[in-house]
VOGU-3710 file (C-alpha; in Angstrom, 3 decimals, decimal comma):
1> msnipflmrr> -21,864/21,290/23,462  -24,344/19,331/25,519  -26,236/18,341/22,380  -23,266/16,675/20,670  -24,897/13,228/21,097  -27,879/14,609/19,199  -25,568/15,734/16,432  -24,040/12,266/16,363  -27,514/10,783/15,893  -27,809/12,978/12,827
11> aawsksalla> -24,967/11,051/11,153  -27,296/10,363/8,239  -26,682/13,918/7,029  -25,113/13,842/3,600  -21,478/14,813/3,204  -22,472/17,789/1,079  -24,841/19,025/3,773  -22,158/18,687/6,421  -19,628/20,476/4,268  -22,036/23,277/3,508
21> fvvglipaac> -22,760/23,719/7,201  -19,083/23,638/8,157  -18,024/26,053/5,427  -20,615/28,471/6,684  -18,890/28,435/10,082  -15,383/29,079/8,754  -14,424/32,769/8,920  -13,935/34,617/5,653  -10,211/34,954/6,401  -9,966/31,178/6,000
31> saeqpllsad> -11,661/30,985/2,616  -10,275/29,582/-0,608  -8,033/32,644/-0,925  -5,936/31,206/1,913  -4,443/27,932/0,571  -3,907/25,072/2,971  -0,909/23,699/1,060  2,370/25,355/0,186  2,874/26,058/-3,495  6,338/24,502/-3,379
41> lstqlaqgda> 5,110/20,977/-2,757  8,085/19,177/-4,228  10,537/21,017/-1,964  8,602/20,016/1,140  8,376/16,423/-0,032  12,082/16,302/-0,785  12,823/17,458/2,751  10,463/14,923/4,280  8,239/17,581/5,819  4,614/16,802/6,585
51> vvqapppiss> 2,904/18,541/3,690  -0,587/18,827/5,109  -0,637/21,889/7,333  -2,987/22,470/10,220  -6,415/23,540/8,955  -7,584/27,077/9,661  -9,216/27,660/13,040  -13,004/27,416/13,164  -14,756/29,805/15,503  -17,568/27,413/16,424
61> pygaylaglv> -17,352/24,154/18,402  -20,078/22,711/16,205  -18,198/23,641/13,050  -14,969/22,101/14,294  -16,784/18,943/15,356  -18,601/18,548/12,049  -15,467/19,330/10,066  -13,768/16,551/12,023  -16,566/14,123/11,116  -16,255/14,977/7,436
71> argdgdleaa> -12,471/14,678/7,482  -12,680/11,364/9,322  -15,193/10,064/6,797  -12,790/11,050/4,018  -9,964/9,154/5,698  -8,028/12,366/6,430  -6,975/11,505/9,974  -4,620/14,473/10,287  -7,335/17,030/9,588  -9,868/15,090/11,678
81> adyllqalty> -7,488/15,181/14,650  -6,878/18,908/14,172  -10,582/19,716/14,080  -11,528/17,575/17,077  -8,676/19,044/19,109  -10,013/22,482/18,158  -13,490/21,458/19,300  -12,046/20,303/22,636  -10,744/23,771/23,354  -14,376/24,930/23,519
91> dpdnpellfp> -15,686/21,968/25,544  -12,674/20,232/27,178  -14,646/17,810/29,363  -17,044/16,461/26,756  -16,428/12,709/26,447  -18,008/12,668/22,990  -15,034/14,770/21,892  -12,380/13,522/24,297  -12,428/9,850/23,303  -12,269/10,227/19,491
101> amhlaaatgr> -9,775/13,086/19,821  -7,376/10,854/21,732  -7,730/8,013/19,243  -7,057/10,375/16,333  -4,113/12,004/18,097  -2,671/8,543/18,799  -3,235/7,355/15,217  -1,421/10,412/13,835  1,559/10,166/16,182  0,934/13,251/18,323
111> qeetvslasr> 2,402/11,662/21,406  2,383/14,634/23,761  -1,264/15,416/23,061  -2,151/11,720/23,216  -0,614/11,329/26,689  -2,436/14,412/27,963  -5,786/13,232/26,606  -5,233/9,696/27,915  -4,732/11,038/31,445  -8,028/12,910/31,223
121> ilevepqhsi> -9,839/9,857/29,832  -8,702/7,620/32,687  -10,314/10,044/35,118  -13,611/9,287/33,358  -13,049/5,632/32,475  -10,234/4,076/34,592  -10,081/0,869/32,539  -9,943/2,421/29,085  -7,618/0,121/27,139  -5,915/2,529/24,720
131> aslvlavdaa> -5,526/5,268/27,321  -3,936/2,775/29,740  -1,590/1,543/27,017  -0,522/5,079/26,144  0,301/5,919/29,763  2,079/2,580/30,283  4,239/3,301/27,248  4,909/6,833/28,493  5,980/5,493/31,886  8,262/2,856/30,334
141> rqgdlagaea> 9,767/5,441/28,028  10,744/7,466/31,077  12,226/4,408/32,810  9,313/3,921/35,228  8,631/0,221/34,654  6,731/-0,057/37,938  4,389/2,687/36,755  3,922/0,926/33,419  3,156/-2,316/35,244  0,557/-0,599/37,434
151> rltalpqrgf> -1,209/0,834/34,372  -1,417/-2,558/32,667  -2,350/-4,494/35,803  -5,466/-2,364/36,184  -6,819/-3,587/32,847  -9,282/-6,502/32,725  -7,958/-9,375/30,610  -10,442/-9,359/27,764  -10,447/-8,975/24,008  -7,241/-7,806/22,399
161> dqvlvpmlma> -5,709/-7,128/25,816  -5,573/-10,878/26,464  -2,690/-10,981/23,981  -1,180/-7,512/24,342  -0,949/-7,231/28,127  0,865/-10,543/28,865  3,478/-9,729/26,229  4,116/-6,243/27,572  4,125/-7,516/31,166  6,714/-10,139/30,202
171> wikigqgdvd> 9,102/-7,452/28,996  8,454/-5,276/32,025  9,479/-8,253/34,194  12,654/-8,596/32,131  13,426/-4,933/32,708  12,987/-5,535/36,413  15,477/-8,407/36,297  12,908/-11,199/36,660  13,591/-13,413/33,631  11,638/-16,409/34,879
181> gglqalsvlq> 8,742/-14,137/35,830  8,786/-12,675/32,322  8,646/-16,086/30,694  5,870/-17,092/33,092  3,825/-14,008/32,155  4,327/-14,864/28,479  3,434/-18,531/28,932  -0,329/-17,892/28,774  0,136/-17,519/24,992  1,669/-20,956/24,512
191> geggtgvlys> -0,160/-23,305/22,177  -1,037/-23,669/18,535  -1,950/-20,843/16,210  -0,993/-17,190/16,119  -0,552/-16,658/19,843  1,787/-19,653/19,988  3,951/-18,054/17,290  4,063/-14,789/19,249  5,037/-16,744/22,365  7,929/-18,451/20,561
201> vhaalineva> 9,231/-15,220/19,019  9,306/-13,357/22,317  10,531/-16,336/24,347  13,508/-16,491/21,959  14,125/-12,750/22,270  13,833/-12,841/26,067  16,254/-15,729/26,340  18,783/-13,922/24,155  18,493/-10,698/26,183  18,993/-12,803/29,333
211> grselaaqey> 22,124/-14,420/27,887  20,499/-17,841/27,459  21,668/-18,356/23,888  21,076/-22,096/23,731  17,475/-21,729/24,859  16,981/-18,882/22,365  18,340/-21,083/19,561  15,974/-23,901/20,556  12,993/-21,518/20,435  13,971/-20,244/16,988
221> eallaktqqp> 14,482/-23,737/15,599  11,145/-24,898/17,007  9,467/-21,811/15,589  10,943/-22,343/12,111  9,970/-26,018/12,205  6,300/-25,253/12,824  6,052/-22,291/10,425  6,811/-23,776/7,023  6,668/-20,321/5,436  8,093/-17,978/8,082
231> tlritwlags> 7,054/-14,348/7,963  9,401/-11,496/7,157  9,905/-10,630/10,825  10,474/-14,224/11,941  13,022/-14,670/9,159  14,653/-11,385/10,103  14,925/-12,094/13,841  15,981/-15,731/13,497  18,535/-14,970/10,787  19,959/-12,080/12,779
241> fferhgqrer> 20,314/-14,350/15,816  22,037/-17,097/13,806  24,471/-14,562/12,319  25,495/-13,314/15,735  25,937/-16,835/17,102  28,240/-18,384/14,542  25,650/-19,793/12,107  26,028/-17,399/9,172  25,289/-20,091/6,572  22,054/-20,966/8,380
251> alalyrefvn> 21,102/-17,283/8,290  21,997/-16,943/4,593  19,861/-19,952/3,714  16,901/-18,409/5,545  17,325/-15,025/3,857  17,762/-16,485/0,376  14,713/-18,705/0,653  12,575/-15,750/1,725  13,945/-13,357/-0,915  13,369/-15,937/-3,667
261> dapgadilap> 9,868/-17,024/-2,652  8,037/-14,377/-0,643  6,154/-11,204/-1,599  7,612/-8,046/-0,105  11,073/-9,616/-0,070  12,724/-6,348/-1,105  12,659/-5,291/2,553  14,867/-8,243/3,514  17,278/-7,756/0,612  19,598/-5,415/2,608
271> mleraeqgge> 19,916/-8,075/5,321  20,941/-10,674/2,742  23,368/-8,308/1,060  25,040/-7,383/4,345  25,250/-11,025/5,466  26,802/-12,083/2,143  29,444/-9,405/2,569  30,275/-10,625/6,091  28,882/-7,585/7,900  27,790/-7,464/11,521
281> spvevanatd> 24,140/-8,110/12,306  22,949/-5,644/14,957  20,938/-6,802/17,969  17,290/-6,128/17,234  16,013/-6,243/20,839  18,558/-5,217/23,480  16,421/-4,340/26,512  12,906/-4,208/27,959  11,701/-1,116/26,097  12,986/-2,551/22,813
291> gmaevlfnls> 11,008/-5,705/23,639  7,855/-3,706/24,344  8,331/-1,853/21,050  8,704/-5,212/19,280  5,396/-6,386/20,817  3,587/-3,297/19,575  5,210/-3,563/16,140  4,259/-7,245/15,802  0,641/-6,564/16,724  0,493/-3,526/14,431
301> gllsqeqadd> 1,461/-5,742/11,530  -1,217/-8,295/12,419  -3,856/-5,588/12,788  -2,930/-4,094/9,429  -3,232/-7,520/7,780  -6,766/-7,678/9,188  -7,537/-4,253/7,647  -7,702/-2,603/11,100  -5,304/0,092/9,959  -6,358/2,921/12,284
311> ialihlhqal> -5,873/0,837/15,427  -2,654/-0,535/13,893  -1,386/3,037/13,573  -2,108/3,690/17,246  0,014/0,716/18,342  2,705/1,485/15,781  3,152/5,049/17,006  3,465/3,712/20,548  6,227/1,395/19,338  8,020/4,380/17,804
321> alkpdfmlaq> 7,576/6,348/21,026  9,518/3,606/22,828  12,092/3,115/20,079  12,312/6,166/17,781  15,033/4,607/15,605  12,951/1,489/14,889  13,391/1,705/11,120  11,283/-1,315/10,226  8,393/0,189/12,206  8,895/3,409/10,243
331> vllgeilqkq> 8,705/1,382/7,024  5,462/-0,247/8,195  4,095/3,202/9,013  4,775/4,298/5,441  3,171/1,125/4,076  -0,026/1,624/6,072  -0,250/5,263/5,015  0,248/4,199/1,401  -2,510/1,613/1,766  -4,789/4,332/3,129
341> qrsheaiaay> -3,916/6,482/0,091  -2,457/9,170/2,358  0,397/9,854/-0,013  1,753/13,043/1,529  1,997/11,486/4,989  3,493/8,298/3,528  6,210/10,294/1,780  6,973/12,160/4,999  7,168/8,864/6,925  9,535/7,324/4,397
351> rripqdspfg> 11,678/10,463/4,283  12,401/10,051/7,988  14,431/6,970/7,085  18,002/8,121/6,276  19,047/7,594/2,656  22,224/5,851/3,827  20,303/3,333/5,956  19,811/-0,268/4,720  16,259/0,735/3,764  17,093/4,043/2,083
361> wivglrvaee> 17,148/2,723/-1,468  14,004/0,597/-1,098  11,882/3,345/0,423  13,228/5,698/-2,227  11,392/3,596/-4,821  8,206/3,932/-2,795  8,667/7,687/-2,393  9,017/8,036/-6,157  5,793/6,088/-6,723  3,902/8,248/-4,230
371> lqvvgeteaa> 5,289/11,430/-5,828  3,661/10,216/-9,023  0,372/9,654/-7,184  0,316/13,268/-5,937  1,064/14,594/-9,428  4,746/15,431/-8,899  5,810/13,625/-12,054  9,132/15,383/-12,593  10,111/14,935/-8,941  9,285/11,234/-9,248
381> lsefdrlaae> 11,384/10,911/-12,404  14,300/12,652/-10,688  14,013/10,255/-7,766  14,090/7,243/-10,101  17,159/8,690/-11,831  18,905/9,201/-8,480  18,175/5,613/-7,441  19,310/4,259/-10,815  22,604/6,133/-10,489  23,056/4,955/-6,910
391> rpdayeplsr> 22,840/1,289/-7,955  24,076/0,952/-11,548  23,232/-2,775/-11,676  19,650/-2,477/-10,398  16,922/-2,537/-13,035  13,962/-1,574/-10,796  14,330/2,248/-10,892  14,454/2,300/-14,694  11,623/-0,211/-14,996  9,410/1,875/-12,704
401> kgnllreeer> 10,459/5,052/-14,477  9,321/3,440/-17,717  5,972/2,568/-16,137  5,468/6,170/-15,058  6,343/7,553/-18,499  4,099/4,980/-20,205  1,173/5,956/-17,968  1,867/9,589/-18,883  1,769/8,507/-22,577  5,380/9,615/-23,070
411> fgeavdaydg> 6,023/6,421/-24,979  9,354/7,238/-26,610  10,889/8,194/-23,271  9,338/5,102/-21,695  11,085/2,915/-24,288  14,434/4,497/-23,404  13,883/3,776/-19,694  12,782/0,194/-20,356  15,780/-0,324/-22,652  18,050/0,684/-19,789
421> averlerrge> 16,299/-1,723/-17,417  16,521/-4,649/-19,861  20,173/-3,854/-20,605  20,984/-4,066/-16,888  19,257/-7,447/-16,612  20,962/-8,788/-19,716  24,327/-7,605/-18,416  23,717/-9,741/-15,331  22,324/-12,615/-17,429  19,079/-12,538/-15,449
431> ieprhwslly> 16,102/-12,344/-17,821  13,863/-14,732/-15,879  10,166/-15,691/-15,998  9,360/-13,075/-13,340  10,583/-10,345/-15,717  7,829/-10,998/-18,270  6,008/-7,812/-17,257  9,018/-5,629/-18,074  9,061/-6,982/-21,638  5,267/-6,690/-21,849
441> frgialersd> 5,291/-3,044/-20,769  8,170/-2,213/-23,097  6,243/-3,903/-25,892  3,268/-1,623/-25,215  5,476/1,478/-25,261  7,127/0,290/-28,492  3,784/-0,426/-30,163  2,432/2,992/-29,151  5,560/4,687/-30,524  5,227/2,910/-33,918
451> qweraeadfk> 8,031/0,374/-33,433  5,973/-2,724/-34,154  8,720/-5,190/-35,024  10,477/-4,630/-31,690  7,124/-4,632/-29,865  6,095/-7,961/-31,407  9,449/-9,472/-30,427  8,967/-8,337/-26,824  5,449/-9,784/-26,623  6,703/-13,114/-27,993
461> halglqpdqp> 9,637/-13,086/-25,582  7,268/-12,377/-22,669  5,095/-15,325/-23,749  8,195/-17,475/-23,925  8,761/-16,653/-20,246  5,080/-16,989/-19,254  3,281/-18,986/-21,990  -0,214/-18,621/-20,510  -0,052/-14,923/-19,617  -3,502/-13,716/-20,732
471> yvmnylaysw> -2,686/-9,985/-20,864  0,283/-10,524/-23,151  -1,775/-12,865/-25,356  -4,526/-10,266/-25,515  -2,280/-7,360/-26,492  -0,356/-9,334/-29,099  -3,433/-10,946/-30,634  -5,415/-7,687/-30,683  -2,474/-5,943/-32,356  -2,376/-8,670/-34,986
481> vekkqnldea> -6,109/-8,206/-35,580  -5,703/-4,452/-35,991  -2,854/-5,018/-38,425  -4,816/-7,758/-40,261  -2,076/-10,291/-39,524  -2,115/-13,854/-38,235  -5,881/-13,850/-37,685  -6,191/-17,589/-37,123  -3,365/-17,571/-34,582  -4,873/-14,481/-32,945
491> eamleravkl> -8,250/-16,239/-32,667  -6,744/-19,290/-30,963  -4,683/-17,107/-28,654  -7,665/-15,001/-27,624  -9,908/-18,021/-27,049  -7,242/-19,297/-24,660  -6,966/-15,896/-22,951  -10,755/-15,696/-22,466  -10,770/-19,137/-20,833  -8,103/-17,887/-18,417
501> rprdgyivds> -9,800/-14,505/-17,754  -13,500/-14,921/-18,592  -14,506/-11,759/-16,717  -11,963/-9,421/-18,282  -13,950/-7,187/-20,620  -10,925/-6,104/-22,649  -9,915/-9,662/-23,451  -13,506/-10,657/-24,310  -13,710/-7,572/-26,567  -10,548/-8,644/-28,377
511> lgwvyyrlgr> -12,032/-12,062/-29,113  -15,234/-10,457/-30,376  -13,243/-8,141/-32,610  -11,255/-10,947/-34,214  -14,568/-12,700/-34,985  -15,720/-9,446/-36,565  -12,578/-9,220/-38,682  -13,182/-12,798/-39,855  -16,757/-11,930/-40,869  -18,346/-14,109/-38,140
521> yeeavvqler> -20,742/-11,381/-37,038  -23,181/-13,380/-34,936  -20,315/-14,776/-32,852  -18,844/-11,271/-32,643  -22,112/-9,864/-31,249  -22,259/-12,545/-28,541  -18,725/-11,773/-27,339  -19,029/-7,988/-27,666  -22,333/-7,848/-25,775  -20,609/-9,774/-23,016
531> avelrpqdpt> -17,652/-7,369/-23,134  -19,964/-4,358/-22,775  -21,603/-5,990/-19,752  -18,165/-6,361/-18,182  -16,849/-2,913/-19,215  -19,912/-0,712/-19,805  -17,964/2,555/-19,608  -15,366/1,779/-22,265  -15,965/3,760/-25,510  -14,001/1,400/-27,771
541> indhlgdalw> -15,910/-1,700/-26,675  -19,248/0,069/-27,182  -18,096/1,221/-30,625  -17,096/-2,329/-31,556  -20,485/-3,659/-30,486  -22,190/-1,031/-32,630  -20,244/-2,196/-35,676  -21,159/-5,845/-35,080  -24,839/-5,046/-34,487  -24,957/-3,130/-37,769
551> qvgrknearf> -23,599/-6,133/-39,650  -26,346/-8,427/-38,312  -29,063/-5,941/-39,240  -29,770/-4,505/-35,767  -29,242/-0,951/-37,003  -31,160/1,010/-34,360  -29,258/-0,797/-31,623  -26,015/-0,116/-33,488  -26,675/3,637/-33,568  -27,539/3,524/-29,853
561> qwhralsldp> -24,130/1,942/-29,103  -22,298/4,511/-31,227  -24,095/7,361/-29,457  -23,126/5,748/-26,166  -19,512/5,432/-27,323  -19,468/9,165/-28,086  -20,769/9,966/-24,606  -17,878/8,044/-23,012  -15,094/10,383/-24,204  -13,404/8,285/-26,908
571> eedqvplied> -9,983/9,077/-28,384  -10,105/12,356/-30,299  -9,323/10,778/-33,676  -12,225/8,316/-33,245  -14,912/10,966/-32,763  -15,437/11,869/-36,481  -15,375/8,181/-37,434  -18,111/7,336/-34,939  -20,167/10,396/-35,966  -19,932/9,299/-39,606
581> kikkgvtvap> -21,175/5,812/-38,696  -24,152/7,305/-36,845  -25,097/9,132/-40,058  -24,272/6,483/-42,661  -23,767/3,192/-40,870  -20,780/0,931/-41,549  -19,762/1,756/-45,118  -16,481/-0,186/-45,342  -15,802/-3,893/-45,122  -14,419/-5,266/-41,834
591> kdi> -11,121/-6,135/-43,493  -10,655/-2,447/-44,383  -11,419/-1,046/-40,912
//
């Protein structure tokens, strides 16, 4: 494959051309008659198996390489790794294959293959950062801290390694019994900003591991003082420390503040629940390899926040190699895979977390949502039912079940699920402003299942909780317009909603339609033309604009909009109505529409 660099210069090839070329290289035995996925998808997902199987072998190095490029471009890292590893079997010393193959193997958690490839890369490039990290982690995992230190010492201190290497070296020193040396290695990160926060976190952890509890407490207090909104992990580690050192109330205050105020607080909820019940808080970092895993986990989270998800996955899998039972790292792995829309792999990652763990219930909700994404609707519904039965006071499983059923247009069933969720909240006396969306979604399901009085009550209740919620105002006001009720109130409500969401085409359309109902056609055209600009592919908005244009005498333009509405796949019952308007124009008064 000496001309691989040439092929890489041809990256401007279209995806279809690449696919056509690759398919031509796949043997007939690996055609569409040989499915890549098991037919019993739900069974595999329920067992937590990785659903995506290895792709069929390709008999050409070029085909495997190009298939890897296509898969990588599609974000399918598993298949990309498989194909590049196949290509390496034909040309094992080609650096154009070796380097990306190792990165893909590392990002997909194939530790044995990653270590092997890293060793080969260091023969070519002795200061390769990721390869050195992989071998340092492998050495530490086997108890060879001196070997890990040697791997990291060889790296030049530049770029990301200026943060990563001192932190790992600090923990290696701790493992070697040199506490002061570890803190000295870490001290280069002292200062303001993100590196200063990392310094404080790991200085606290190191001091606790070394039995210096007072110094650890000082580090945590200083850290909390300078981070007015501590992150999930800072809250977790500091609270856990306070629990173990006789300050349970301090820990509870930290947990409660985070759970009440922060996004993603559901992950911390098990900690709060256990602390409230007087349970024991386990030590998060007990030794040097735990500390190294914590470093890699912390940096993975930061990388993911910066949208560097592939490199985050590499560091995260190294953390899991050092600490396989690191459940929070496993949760982060599932989150990143979800963000990358790799639903099958995300489900498999979450399923590795035991159902009886503190995270089992929370990740169960996420598994159910991803089952819906991959089309396993009934499996998702069963998962929501299991979670609802497991926690009879929790409303979330039934609320999310209702959302799924509503999206599937099973509105009557959605109402039943929402009713169960609301009943659980009312039983606890906890209908709060943050629950407005539950009432809003139930209102939609009620309206679509012809239960308008209950729907209207839910929309009004939701607005009582969130008076300026534009989506609730839009749905309620539009429904009033369609039912020819409260038109003046609907107009005022929609004008307010448009001010709050001026670029939402659906809300602008609703305002235009109420003007139409009131016979203010010129104003209706202005709003509806704007709505079509914002939502050009919506058949209903185009249909509305056609009606308004007809009323102001712009009949050719009106017919154009109706033809366009027909081309956009409108609701089946609207098709004959639009066709009739194309032939005859608007033949009924707005109040009768």
